[in-house]
C-alpha positions as CSV (number, residue, x, y, z in Angstrom):
1,M,57.5,-38.5,-96.6
2,K,57.8,-38.1,-100.4
3,T,59.6,-40.4,-102.7
4,Y,61.7,-39.2,-105.6
5,A,63.4,-41.1,-108.4
6,S,66.5,-40.2,-110.4
7,T,64.9,-41.0,-113.7
8,R,61.4,-40.9,-115.3
9,T,61.7,-44.6,-116.1
10,L,62.1,-45.5,-112.4
11,A,59.3,-43.1,-111.4
12,N,56.9,-44.7,-113.8
13,N,57.8,-48.3,-113.0
14,P,54.8,-49.8,-111.1
15,Q,57.0,-52.4,-109.5
16,V,59.1,-49.6,-107.8
17,K,55.9,-48.3,-106.2
18,T,55.1,-51.8,-104.9
19,L,58.7,-52.3,-103.6
20,L,58.6,-49.0,-101.7
21,N,55.0,-49.3,-100.5
22,T,54.0,-46.0,-102.0
23,D,51.4,-44.8,-104.5
24,S,53.5,-42.0,-105.8
25,V,57.1,-41.6,-107.0
26,R,58.0,-38.3,-108.4
27,V,60.9,-37.4,-110.8
28,L,63.6,-35.5,-109.0
29,R,64.4,-32.4,-110.9
30,S,66.0,-30.1,-108.3
31,K,67.6,-30.4,-104.9
32,H,65.2,-27.8,-103.7
33,Q,62.4,-30.3,-103.9
34,L,64.0,-32.4,-101.1
35,K,63.3,-32.4,-97.3
36,S,65.2,-34.4,-94.8
37,T,62.2,-36.7,-94.3
38,D,62.0,-37.6,-98.0
39,R,63.8,-40.4,-99.8
40,V,65.5,-40.6,-103.2
41,V,65.7,-43.8,-105.3
42,G,68.2,-44.3,-108.1
43,W,69.6,-47.1,-110.2
44,G,72.6,-48.3,-108.1
45,Y,75.7,-46.1,-108.6
46,K,75.1,-45.5,-112.3
47,H,75.8,-42.1,-113.8
48,T,72.1,-41.4,-114.1
49,A,71.9,-41.5,-110.3
50,L,75.0,-39.5,-109.4
51,Q,73.2,-36.1,-109.2
52,A,70.3,-37.7,-107.2
53,R,72.8,-39.2,-104.7
54,S,74.5,-35.9,-104.3
55,W,71.3,-34.0,-103.7
56,A,70.0,-36.6,-101.3
57,K,73.2,-36.3,-99.3
58,E,73.1,-32.5,-99.3
59,A,69.5,-32.6,-98.1
60,G,70.2,-35.2,-95.4
61,C,67.6,-37.6,-96.7
62,A,67.8,-41.3,-97.5
63,Y,69.2,-42.5,-100.8
64,V,67.9,-46.0,-101.8
65,A,70.1,-47.8,-104.4
66,I,68.0,-50.1,-106.6
67,E,69.6,-52.9,-108.5
68,D,68.6,-56.2,-110.1
69,G,68.4,-59.1,-107.7
70,F,70.6,-62.1,-108.3
71,I,67.6,-64.0,-109.8
72,S,65.8,-61.2,-111.6
73,W,64.5,-62.1,-115.0
74,L,62.2,-64.8,-116.3
75,D,63.7,-64.1,-119.7
76,H,66.6,-61.8,-120.9
77,P,66.2,-58.1,-120.2
78,A,66.8,-57.3,-123.9
79,D,63.6,-59.2,-124.7
80,S,61.6,-57.9,-121.8
81,R,60.1,-54.7,-120.5
82,S,62.0,-53.0,-117.7
83,D,59.0,-53.3,-115.3
84,V,58.7,-57.1,-115.4
85,R,61.7,-58.0,-113.2
86,A,61.3,-60.9,-110.7
87,S,63.5,-59.3,-108.0
88,Y,65.2,-56.1,-106.9
89,I,67.7,-55.0,-104.4
90,L,66.9,-52.0,-102.2
91,D,69.9,-50.8,-100.3
92,E,70.0,-47.7,-98.1
93,Q,73.6,-48.3,-96.8
94,G,75.5,-48.8,-100.1
95,I,75.2,-51.4,-102.8
96,Y,76.6,-55.0,-102.9
97,Y,79.1,-54.5,-105.7
98,D,80.8,-51.5,-104.0
99,A,83.6,-52.9,-101.8
100,N,84.6,-49.4,-100.7
101,Q,81.8,-49.1,-98.2
102,P,79.5,-51.5,-96.3
103,S,76.2,-52.5,-98.0
104,G,73.0,-53.9,-96.6
105,L,74.3,-57.3,-97.6
106,D,77.5,-56.8,-95.6
107,A,75.3,-55.8,-92.6
108,L,73.3,-59.0,-92.9
109,L,76.5,-61.1,-93.1
110,Q,78.1,-59.3,-90.1
111,S,75.1,-60.0,-87.9
112,S,74.7,-63.2,-85.9
113,H,71.2,-64.3,-86.9
114,K,69.9,-67.7,-87.4
115,V,69.9,-69.1,-90.9
116,D,67.2,-71.4,-92.2
117,V,69.6,-74.0,-93.6
118,P,67.0,-76.6,-94.7
119,R,65.1,-74.0,-96.6
120,I,68.1,-72.5,-98.4
121,A,69.5,-76.0,-99.1
122,R,66.3,-77.0,-100.8
123,A,66.2,-73.7,-102.8
124,V,69.8,-74.2,-103.9
125,E,69.0,-77.8,-105.0
126,Q,66.1,-76.4,-107.1
127,I,68.3,-73.6,-108.6
128,K,70.9,-76.2,-109.7
129,K,68.3,-78.6,-111.0
130,L,66.7,-76.0,-113.2
131,G,69.9,-74.1,-114.2
132,I,68.5,-70.9,-112.8
133,S,70.6,-67.8,-113.1
134,K,70.2,-64.0,-113.1
135,Y,68.8,-64.2,-116.6
136,N,66.5,-67.2,-117.4
137,H,66.0,-67.0,-121.1
138,T,66.2,-70.2,-123.1
139,R,69.8,-71.3,-123.4
140,L,71.5,-74.0,-125.5
141,Q,72.2,-77.5,-124.4
142,I,75.8,-78.8,-125.0
143,D,74.6,-80.8,-128.0
144,D,73.4,-77.6,-129.7
145,V,76.9,-76.2,-129.9
146,A,78.0,-76.1,-133.6
147,D,81.8,-76.2,-133.1
148,E,82.6,-79.9,-132.7
149,S,85.9,-79.4,-130.8
150,L,84.2,-77.0,-128.4
151,K,81.3,-79.4,-128.0
152,K,83.8,-82.2,-127.1
153,V,85.5,-80.0,-124.4
154,L,82.1,-79.2,-122.9
155,R,81.1,-82.9,-122.9
156,V,84.3,-84.1,-121.3
157,G,84.5,-81.2,-118.8
158,D,87.5,-80.7,-116.5
159,Y,88.2,-77.2,-117.8
160,C,89.2,-73.9,-116.2
161,L,86.3,-71.5,-116.8
162,V,87.3,-67.9,-117.2
163,V,84.5,-65.4,-117.0
164,D,84.7,-62.3,-119.2
165,Q,82.6,-59.2,-118.3
166,T,81.3,-56.3,-120.2
167,F,83.7,-53.3,-120.6
168,G,82.6,-50.5,-118.2
169,D,80.8,-52.9,-115.9
170,A,80.5,-50.8,-112.7
171,S,81.1,-53.9,-110.5
172,I,84.7,-54.1,-111.9
173,E,85.7,-50.6,-110.8
174,F,83.8,-50.8,-107.5
175,S,85.4,-54.2,-106.7
176,G,88.8,-52.5,-106.8
177,A,89.8,-54.1,-110.2
178,C,90.5,-52.9,-113.7
179,V,90.9,-54.3,-117.2
180,E,94.5,-55.4,-116.5
181,D,93.2,-57.8,-113.9
182,F,91.5,-59.7,-116.7
183,H,94.8,-60.3,-118.4
184,R,96.4,-61.4,-115.1
185,M,93.4,-63.7,-114.5
186,L,93.7,-65.3,-117.9
187,Q,97.4,-65.9,-117.4
188,Q,96.9,-67.6,-114.1
189,A,94.1,-69.8,-115.4
190,V,96.4,-70.9,-118.3
191,E,99.1,-71.8,-115.8
192,R,96.7,-73.9,-113.7
193,A,95.3,-75.6,-116.8
194,K,98.8,-76.4,-117.9
195,S,99.7,-78.0,-114.6
196,E,96.5,-80.1,-114.6
197,S,96.6,-80.9,-118.4
198,S,93.2,-79.3,-118.9
199,S,91.9,-76.6,-121.2
200,V,90.7,-73.1,-120.7
201,L,87.2,-72.0,-121.6
202,V,86.6,-68.2,-121.8
203,K,82.9,-67.4,-121.3
204,V,81.6,-64.4,-123.2
205,H,79.0,-62.2,-121.4
206,P,75.4,-62.6,-122.7
207,D,75.1,-58.9,-123.4
208,V,78.2,-59.2,-125.7
209,L,76.5,-62.1,-127.5
210,L,73.5,-59.8,-128.2
211,G,75.9,-57.2,-129.7
212,N,74.9,-54.6,-127.1
213,K,78.3,-54.3,-125.4
214,K,82.0,-55.4,-125.7
215,G,84.0,-57.6,-123.4
216,C,87.2,-57.0,-121.3
217,I,89.3,-60.0,-122.5
218,R,91.0,-59.2,-125.8
219,P,91.5,-62.0,-128.3
220,E,95.2,-61.0,-128.8
221,W,95.9,-62.0,-125.2
222,V,95.5,-65.6,-126.1
223,N,98.7,-65.8,-128.1
224,Q,100.5,-64.0,-125.2
225,V,99.5,-66.5,-122.5
226,S,98.7,-69.8,-124.3
227,N,101.8,-71.8,-123.5
228,D,100.6,-74.9,-125.2
229,V,97.2,-74.8,-123.4
230,D,94.1,-75.0,-125.6
231,I,92.0,-71.9,-125.0
232,Y,88.4,-71.8,-126.3
233,F,86.1,-68.8,-126.5
234,L,82.6,-69.8,-125.7
235,S,80.3,-67.5,-127.6
236,D,77.3,-69.9,-127.4
237,D,74.9,-69.2,-124.6
238,I,75.1,-72.5,-122.8
239,R,72.9,-73.4,-119.8
240,I,74.6,-72.3,-116.6
241,D,74.2,-75.6,-114.8
242,K,75.8,-77.5,-117.8
243,L,78.7,-75.0,-117.9
244,L,79.5,-75.1,-114.2
245,L,79.1,-78.9,-113.7
246,G,81.9,-79.4,-116.3
247,A,84.3,-76.8,-114.7
248,N,87.1,-77.8,-112.4
249,S,87.5,-74.1,-111.4
250,V,86.1,-70.7,-112.1
251,Y,88.2,-67.5,-112.6
252,T,86.4,-64.2,-112.4
253,V,87.0,-60.6,-111.5
254,S,83.6,-59.7,-110.0
255,S,81.0,-61.5,-112.0
256,Q,77.9,-63.0,-110.4
257,L,78.9,-66.3,-112.1
258,G,81.5,-66.6,-109.4
259,F,78.7,-66.6,-106.8
260,E,76.7,-69.1,-108.8
261,A,79.8,-71.4,-109.0
262,L,79.8,-71.5,-105.2
263,L,76.2,-72.9,-105.4
264,Y,77.7,-75.7,-107.5
265,D,80.6,-76.1,-105.0
266,V,83.2,-75.3,-107.7
267,P,86.5,-73.7,-106.6
268,V,86.4,-69.9,-107.4
269,F,89.5,-67.7,-108.0
270,V,88.5,-64.0,-107.6
271,F,90.6,-61.1,-108.9
272,G,88.5,-58.3,-107.5
273,W,86.5,-57.9,-104.3
274,P,82.9,-58.9,-105.2
275,F,80.4,-59.4,-102.4
276,Y,81.0,-63.2,-102.1
277,S,84.8,-62.9,-101.8
278,G,86.9,-62.3,-98.6
279,R,84.6,-64.5,-96.6
280,G,86.6,-67.7,-96.6
281,L,84.8,-69.3,-99.5
282,T,87.0,-68.2,-102.5
283,M,90.6,-68.0,-103.5
284,D,91.2,-64.2,-103.3
285,M,93.7,-63.0,-105.9
286,A,93.1,-59.3,-105.9
287,T,96.2,-57.1,-105.9
288,L,94.7,-54.4,-103.7
289,P,93.8,-55.1,-100.1
290,I,90.1,-55.4,-99.2
291,P,88.9,-52.0,-97.9
292,A,87.1,-53.5,-94.9
293,V,87.6,-56.9,-93.3
294,R,84.7,-59.2,-94.0
295,K,83.3,-61.8,-91.6
296,R,84.0,-65.4,-92.6
297,V,80.8,-67.3,-93.2
298,D,79.7,-70.7,-94.5
299,R,78.1,-71.3,-97.9
300,Y,74.5,-71.4,-96.6
301,T,74.9,-68.3,-94.6
302,L,76.0,-66.4,-97.7
303,F,73.3,-68.0,-99.9
304,H,70.6,-67.2,-97.4
305,A,71.6,-63.6,-97.1
306,A,72.1,-63.1,-100.8
307,L,69.1,-65.0,-102.1
308,V,66.5,-64.8,-99.3
309,E,67.1,-61.7,-97.1
310,Y,68.8,-59.1,-99.3
311,P,66.6,-59.0,-102.4
312,T,62.9,-58.3,-102.6
313,Y,61.0,-60.7,-104.9
314,I,58.0,-59.5,-106.9
315,N,55.7,-61.5,-109.2
316,P,56.2,-59.9,-112.6
317,H,52.6,-60.8,-113.7
318,T,50.7,-59.8,-110.6
319,N,53.0,-57.0,-109.3
320,E,52.8,-58.4,-105.8
321,K,55.7,-59.1,-103.4
322,C,56.5,-62.7,-103.0
323,E,59.2,-65.1,-101.8
324,L,62.3,-66.7,-103.5
325,E,60.4,-70.0,-103.9
326,D,57.6,-68.3,-105.7
327,I,60.0,-67.0,-108.3
328,L,61.8,-70.4,-108.6
329,D,58.4,-72.0,-109.2
330,L,57.5,-69.3,-111.8
331,I,60.8,-69.8,-113.7
332,Q,60.2,-73.6,-113.6
333,A,56.7,-73.1,-115.2
334,H,58.3,-71.0,-118.0
335,K,61.0,-73.6,-118.5
336,Q,58.7,-76.6,-118.5
337,V,56.5,-75.3,-121.3
338,Q,59.5,-75.2,-123.6
339,Q,60.5,-78.8,-123.1
340,L,58.0,-79.8,-125.8
341,R,59.3,-78.3,-129.1
342,A,58.0,-78.3,-132.6
343,A,58.5,-76.0,-135.7
344,N,54.8,-76.0,-136.5
345,A,51.8,-77.2,-134.5
346,W,48.9,-78.2,-136.8
347,F,45.6,-78.3,-135.0
348,Q,43.0,-80.8,-136.0
349,P,39.6,-79.0,-136.5
350,V,38.5,-77.3,-133.2
351,S,35.7,-74.9,-132.3
352,L,36.0,-71.1,-132.5
353,W,35.8,-71.0,-128.7
354,K,38.8,-73.4,-128.3
355,K,40.8,-71.4,-130.9
356,S,40.4,-68.3,-128.7
357,F,42.6,-69.8,-125.9
358,L,44.7,-72.6,-127.4
359,K,47.5,-70.4,-128.7
360,D,48.1,-69.0,-125.3
361,F,49.0,-72.5,-124.1
362,V,50.7,-74.0,-127.2
363,S,52.7,-71.0,-128.6
364,Y,55.5,-71.6,-126.0
365,S,56.2,-75.0,-127.6
366,A,55.9,-74.3,-131.3
367,K,57.2,-71.5,-133.5
368,S,54.0,-71.5,-135.4
369,V,50.5,-72.6,-134.3
370,I,48.3,-73.4,-137.3
371,F,44.5,-74.1,-137.4
372,S,43.7,-76.0,-140.5
373,D,40.7,-78.0,-141.8
374,N,42.7,-81.2,-142.1
375,G,45.6,-80.7,-139.6
376,K,48.0,-82.0,-142.2
377,V,51.6,-82.5,-140.9
378,D,54.2,-81.8,-143.6
379,Y,57.5,-82.2,-141.9
380,S,59.2,-84.5,-139.4
381,N,59.7,-81.7,-136.9
382,D,56.0,-80.7,-137.1
383,V,53.2,-82.1,-134.9
384,A,49.5,-82.7,-135.2
385,V,47.6,-81.4,-132.2
386,S,44.3,-83.0,-131.2
387,W,41.8,-82.3,-128.5
388,G,41.6,-85.3,-126.2
389,M,41.2,-88.6,-128.1
390,Q,39.5,-87.0,-131.1
391,H,41.1,-88.1,-134.4
392,S,42.5,-91.1,-132.5
393,N,43.6,-92.6,-135.9
394,I,46.5,-90.1,-136.4
395,M,50.1,-91.2,-135.7
396,L,51.0,-91.1,-132.0
397,N,54.7,-90.4,-132.5
398,N,54.1,-86.9,-133.9
399,T,50.9,-86.0,-132.0
400,W,50.2,-83.8,-129.0
401,R,46.9,-84.4,-127.3
402,I,45.3,-81.6,-125.3
403,E,42.8,-81.7,-122.5
404,D,41.6,-79.7,-119.6
405,G,43.9,-79.6,-116.6
406,F,42.9,-80.7,-113.1
407,I,42.5,-77.2,-111.7
408,R,40.6,-75.5,-114.4
409,S,38.1,-72.7,-113.8
410,V,35.2,-71.3,-111.9
411,G,32.5,-72.7,-114.2
412,L,32.1,-75.6,-116.6
413,G,33.8,-76.2,-119.9
414,A,30.4,-77.2,-121.3
415,D,29.3,-73.6,-120.4
416,L,32.2,-72.3,-122.5
417,R,34.2,-71.2,-119.4
418,R,37.8,-70.7,-120.5
419,P,40.3,-73.0,-118.8
420,S,43.2,-71.7,-116.7
421,S,45.1,-75.0,-117.2
422,L,45.6,-77.5,-120.0
423,V,47.7,-80.6,-120.4
424,I,49.7,-81.2,-123.6
425,D,50.7,-84.9,-123.8
426,D,53.1,-86.2,-126.4
427,L,52.6,-89.9,-125.5
428,G,48.8,-90.3,-124.9
429,I,46.4,-88.6,-122.6
430,Y,45.8,-89.0,-118.9
431,F,42.2,-90.2,-119.1
432,N,43.1,-93.0,-121.5
433,G,44.2,-95.7,-119.1
434,K,44.5,-98.3,-121.9
435,Q,47.8,-96.8,-123.1
436,Q,50.7,-95.0,-121.6
437,S,50.5,-91.2,-121.2
438,R,53.2,-88.7,-120.3
439,L,51.6,-88.5,-116.8
440,E,51.9,-92.2,-116.3
441,E,55.5,-92.1,-117.5
442,L,56.4,-89.4,-115.0
443,L,54.6,-91.2,-112.2
444,N,56.6,-94.4,-113.0
445,N,60.0,-92.7,-113.4
446,Y,60.3,-89.2,-111.9
447,D,62.2,-88.9,-108.5
448,L,61.2,-85.9,-106.5
449,T,63.8,-83.7,-104.7
450,D,63.3,-82.4,-101.1
451,Y,62.3,-79.1,-102.6
452,E,59.6,-80.8,-104.7
453,Q,58.4,-82.9,-101.8
454,V,57.9,-79.8,-99.7
455,R,56.1,-78.0,-102.5
456,G,53.8,-80.9,-103.1
457,T,52.9,-80.8,-99.4
458,K,52.2,-77.1,-99.4
459,I,50.0,-77.4,-102.5
460,I,47.9,-80.0,-100.7
461,E,47.6,-77.7,-97.7
462,V,46.5,-74.8,-99.8
463,L,43.9,-76.9,-101.7
464,R,42.5,-78.2,-98.5
465,S,42.4,-74.7,-97.0
466,L,40.8,-72.9,-99.9
467,K,38.8,-75.9,-101.2
468,V,39.6,-75.3,-104.8
469,S,38.8,-78.1,-107.3
470,K,38.6,-78.5,-111.1
471,Y,35.4,-76.5,-111.8
472,N,34.6,-74.9,-108.4
473,V,30.8,-75.0,-108.9
474,G,27.9,-75.8,-106.7
475,A,26.8,-74.6,-103.3
476,S,29.1,-74.8,-100.3
477,D,26.6,-74.0,-97.6
478,G,23.5,-75.7,-96.4
479,I,24.7,-79.3,-96.4
480,K,23.1,-81.0,-93.4
481,G,25.1,-84.1,-93.7
482,W,24.1,-87.7,-93.1
483,R,26.0,-88.7,-90.0
484,E,22.9,-88.8,-87.8
485,Q,21.0,-90.8,-90.4
486,A,23.9,-93.1,-91.1
487,G,24.8,-93.8,-87.5
488,S,27.9,-95.8,-87.4
489,K,27.8,-96.8,-91.1
490,E,30.6,-95.7,-93.5
491,I,29.3,-92.9,-95.6
492,I,30.3,-93.3,-99.2
493,L,30.0,-90.8,-102.0
494,V,29.4,-92.3,-105.4
495,T,30.3,-89.9,-108.1
496,A,28.5,-90.1,-111.4
497,Q,30.1,-89.2,-114.7
498,Y,28.7,-88.1,-118.0
499,Q,28.0,-91.3,-119.7
500,F,29.2,-90.4,-123.2
501,D,32.4,-88.5,-122.1
502,A,35.7,-89.7,-123.6
503,S,37.0,-90.5,-120.2
504,M,34.3,-93.2,-119.8
505,K,35.1,-94.6,-123.2
506,Y,38.9,-94.8,-122.5
507,G,38.9,-95.1,-118.7
508,A,36.2,-97.6,-118.0
509,E,36.3,-101.4,-118.4
510,E,33.9,-104.0,-117.1
511,I,31.9,-101.5,-115.1
512,N,31.1,-98.8,-117.6
513,T,27.8,-97.1,-116.6
514,N,26.8,-95.1,-113.6
515,L,24.1,-97.6,-112.8
516,Q,26.6,-100.5,-112.9
517,L,28.9,-98.4,-110.6
518,L,26.1,-97.7,-108.1
519,Q,25.0,-101.4,-108.1
520,R,28.6,-102.6,-107.7
521,V,29.3,-100.2,-104.8
522,R,26.1,-101.4,-103.0
523,N,27.3,-105.0,-103.5
524,D,30.9,-104.3,-102.3
525,Y,29.7,-102.2,-99.3
526,P,26.3,-103.6,-98.4
527,D,26.2,-101.9,-95.0
528,A,27.4,-98.5,-96.1
529,F,25.4,-95.3,-96.4
530,L,25.5,-94.4,-100.1
531,V,25.3,-90.9,-101.3
532,Y,24.9,-90.6,-105.1
533,K,26.1,-87.3,-106.7
534,E,24.9,-86.4,-110.1
535,H,27.5,-85.0,-112.6
536,P,27.4,-81.2,-112.8
537,D,26.9,-81.2,-116.6
538,I,23.7,-83.2,-116.1
539,Y,22.3,-81.2,-113.2
540,S,23.1,-77.9,-114.8
541,G,21.1,-78.8,-117.9
542,V,24.0,-78.6,-120.2
543,R,23.8,-82.3,-121.1
544,E,21.3,-85.0,-120.9
545,G,21.6,-88.6,-119.8
546,G,21.3,-88.8,-116.1
547,L,19.8,-91.7,-114.2
548,P,16.2,-91.3,-113.0
549,V,16.1,-90.2,-109.3
550,E,13.6,-92.9,-108.6
551,Q,16.0,-95.6,-109.8
552,I,18.9,-94.1,-107.8
553,N,16.8,-94.0,-104.6
554,K,16.2,-97.7,-104.9
555,I,19.9,-98.4,-104.4
556,A,21.4,-95.3,-102.7
557,D,20.4,-93.8,-99.4
558,A,20.7,-90.2,-100.6
559,Y,20.8,-88.2,-103.8
560,I,22.7,-84.9,-104.2
561,A,23.3,-82.6,-107.1
562,D,24.1,-78.9,-106.8
563,Y,26.7,-78.9,-104.0
564,S,30.4,-78.4,-104.5
565,I,32.5,-81.6,-104.4
566,Q,34.7,-80.0,-101.7
567,A,31.7,-79.4,-99.5
568,L,30.6,-83.0,-99.8
569,F,34.1,-84.3,-98.9
570,T,33.6,-82.9,-95.4
571,Q,30.5,-85.2,-95.0
572,V,31.7,-88.6,-96.2
573,D,34.3,-91.2,-95.4
574,R,35.0,-92.7,-98.8
575,V,34.6,-91.9,-102.5
576,C,33.8,-94.6,-105.1
577,T,34.1,-93.8,-108.8
578,I,34.8,-95.3,-112.1
579,C,37.5,-92.8,-113.2
580,S,36.2,-89.4,-112.2
581,L,38.6,-86.7,-111.1
582,A,36.6,-86.6,-107.9
583,G,38.7,-89.6,-106.8
584,F,41.9,-87.6,-107.1
585,E,40.4,-84.6,-105.3
586,A,39.2,-87.0,-102.6
587,L,42.7,-88.3,-102.1
588,I,43.9,-84.7,-101.7
589,S,41.2,-84.2,-99.0
590,G,42.5,-87.2,-97.1
591,L,39.6,-89.6,-97.9
592,K,39.7,-93.2,-98.8
593,V,39.0,-93.9,-102.5
594,T,37.9,-97.0,-104.4
595,T,38.2,-97.0,-108.2
596,Y,36.4,-99.3,-110.7
597,G,38.1,-98.0,-113.9
598,L,41.5,-96.8,-115.0
599,P,42.0,-93.3,-113.7
600,F,45.5,-91.8,-113.7
601,Y,45.6,-91.7,-109.9
602,A,44.9,-95.4,-109.4
603,G,47.4,-98.2,-109.2
604,W,50.0,-96.3,-107.2
605,G,49.1,-97.7,-103.8
606,L,46.9,-94.9,-102.7
607,T,43.5,-96.3,-103.8
608,S,41.5,-99.6,-103.5
609,D,41.3,-100.7,-107.1
610,Y,38.9,-103.1,-108.9
611,C,41.1,-103.2,-112.0
612,Q,44.7,-104.2,-112.5
613,F,47.5,-101.8,-113.6
614,P,50.4,-103.9,-114.9
615,R,52.3,-100.8,-116.3
616,R,52.3,-98.9,-113.1
617,N,55.3,-100.2,-111.2
618,R,55.8,-98.1,-108.1
619,H,54.1,-96.8,-105.0
620,R,53.6,-93.1,-104.7
621,T,52.8,-90.8,-101.7
622,I,50.0,-88.3,-102.1
623,F,52.5,-85.5,-102.1
624,E,54.4,-87.1,-105.0
625,L,51.2,-87.7,-106.9
626,V,50.0,-84.1,-106.4
627,Y,53.4,-82.6,-107.4
628,I,53.6,-84.7,-110.6
629,A,50.0,-84.3,-111.6
630,L,49.6,-80.6,-110.8
631,V,53.1,-79.2,-111.3
632,L,55.0,-81.3,-113.9
633,Y,52.1,-82.4,-116.2
634,P,49.9,-79.4,-116.9
635,R,50.6,-75.8,-117.9
636,Y,48.8,-72.8,-116.5
637,V,47.9,-69.4,-117.9
638,D,47.2,-66.3,-115.9
639,W,44.4,-64.6,-117.9
640,N,45.1,-61.2,-116.4
641,S,48.5,-61.1,-118.1
642,R,48.0,-63.9,-120.6
643,T,51.3,-65.5,-119.5
644,I,52.4,-68.8,-118.2
645,T,52.0,-69.1,-114.4
646,T,52.1,-71.6,-111.5
647,V,49.5,-73.8,-110.1
648,E,49.7,-71.9,-106.8
649,N,48.8,-68.6,-108.6
650,V,45.9,-70.3,-110.4
651,I,44.6,-71.7,-107.1
652,N,44.6,-68.3,-105.5
653,D,43.0,-66.7,-108.6
654,L,40.2,-69.3,-108.8
655,Y,39.6,-69.0,-105.0
656,A,39.1,-65.2,-105.5
657,Q,36.8,-65.8,-108.5
658,K,34.8,-68.4,-106.6
659,A,34.3,-65.9,-103.7
660,R,32.8,-63.4,-106.2
661,S,30.7,-66.0,-108.1
662,R,27.1,-66.5,-106.8
663,Q,25.3,-67.8,-109.8
664,A,23.4,-71.0,-109.3
665,L,24.6,-73.9,-111.4
666,S,21.0,-75.1,-112.0
667,S,19.7,-71.8,-113.4
668,G,17.1,-72.0,-116.2
669,W,17.7,-72.3,-119.9
670,W,17.8,-68.6,-120.6
671,K,20.2,-67.9,-117.8
672,R,22.4,-70.7,-119.0
673,Q,22.5,-69.1,-122.5
674,I,23.4,-65.7,-121.0
675,R,26.1,-67.4,-119.0
676,K,27.5,-69.2,-122.0
677,S,27.4,-66.0,-124.1
678,K,29.3,-64.1,-121.4
679,Y,32.0,-66.8,-121.1
680,L,32.3,-67.0,-124.9
681,L,32.8,-63.2,-125.3
682,E,35.3,-63.3,-122.4
683,S,37.3,-65.9,-124.3
684,L,37.1,-64.1,-127.6
685,N,38.0,-60.7,-126.2
686,G,40.8,-62.0,-123.9
687,S,39.3,-60.3,-120.9
688,R,38.3,-61.4,-117.4
């Protein structure tokens, strides 16, 4: 079977090849190319596909209509390449917007199959929470609207929302409607608004806002139908969730916004026959009868068919097929990095190596990223950016502090290994337990939805299965374990930290050295079998300052160095630490943890703590802690595409890198310099 495309653009789109599970898509130039066993793909029912559809029918081969899915762009298509969509529809029966013949979506809704209601209910919950739509570019908040009277209407709500569409939109004609139906729709919306003493809000299509197309609703119609009702034209591109939550009803001909209104449980009046009408969920106002009777369904059956079964989702960065939830999570990641905003981000002095990757993380939050010698902040809407607690004397109310994330790389930062995740904190920084950080604020106040609870659970499952950690270094094989030697004793892993690290300065209190930690653990657990693990920076030779092995062996029962932390977790019962991230990773692995400092994961009811945490005022489950610490707090970059990605994508990528990495952490001085040079060049060149 050969695959042909109606246009060169489709034939050259790598995503189309992935969707169709083929390595080759040819441009269709003549009907004589076709055999009955071939297939032809074209963009829906557009004019560019008319000839291809005709030739496919004549040859007796399959025609596959391709269209955008209902959640299809991380940004706006005008600002994106055509081959970076997040979902497509592939339909061999028809296409969803053509009411004149059955489509693949109709077939799904006609069948009596089981719907995963909990799954789709959680997904809808997340769609509404994030304001996800077909296009997911940055939209305005209500407070950003310049027109004060319009802003007041949006704030108060209780308006009839009338949805304009682009002139010539194929979905209008194929839904059995025409431009005159827009006039009738506006008139009926005005009549309803008058009876309810509300106003009418006419939403202009995003493509009209960009100046690419014109709309169907004509401004002169307003005077013809106003009848003492206030009519506002909304030309501002407001967030979909804010717009729909204020609407008492939605009026549309065939727009997808009518479908999205059903997600928000808003009454929808429909003046054509779009795919979501005629099923008992909308007020159907079309003048022409529906060409084919549609089966009545409930909301979740429609949502499941339209959002889970009918589209094919594809990760626009990896070009791999995925699920609805993967795209929701990717959109969330892109939205989150834009929550911090500044005109200019002025970096305090940082190394050349850090400069090579910092812009990839910060540029989503600042219009301009500036590396200067003094990091001077000139304006109130500018910020100073500092690595960790360096330059701790600068003002906190206009400072972002940056540090490695908790799932970072395969290799050490001290070896100049570029990070796949960083945190940018506008309140403090997570390792400084002596003042509030954004992570602590989230852990104190953020309430997870069911969707987020499930995602946190799945992240833990993946981390346990793939055994991915922050640095992913050290051997995983050859650990004999100490169970036979320990007998019935509790085996405790005592994790050392680099003594002069900032986390020890700001995260340790009374017990502030590795020797004090080891002595205290022996005092608190006199009968336990203690395993002391040296910090990888010390063992690898990158830094100095470790305890003498002879001194360790006088207190501990075993000394360990070049083994991965995940491998060690399988051999112990408890982890004791001052404030090491190993304690967090141990919680993920299901181990008991005792802390002797002020780590971010302590004080939430999950650990046994030597110190007090008066600011931390609620208990958290491990699923909540993981979701907040690994999803909400950091940001992640996929270095293959140099774009923002999700924690799940980074976990999978690091796992693949780890499987390829066989270099010993404790290699000699020359090998370490070669390793550092390789990592530095990788960062500077932007390659893997």
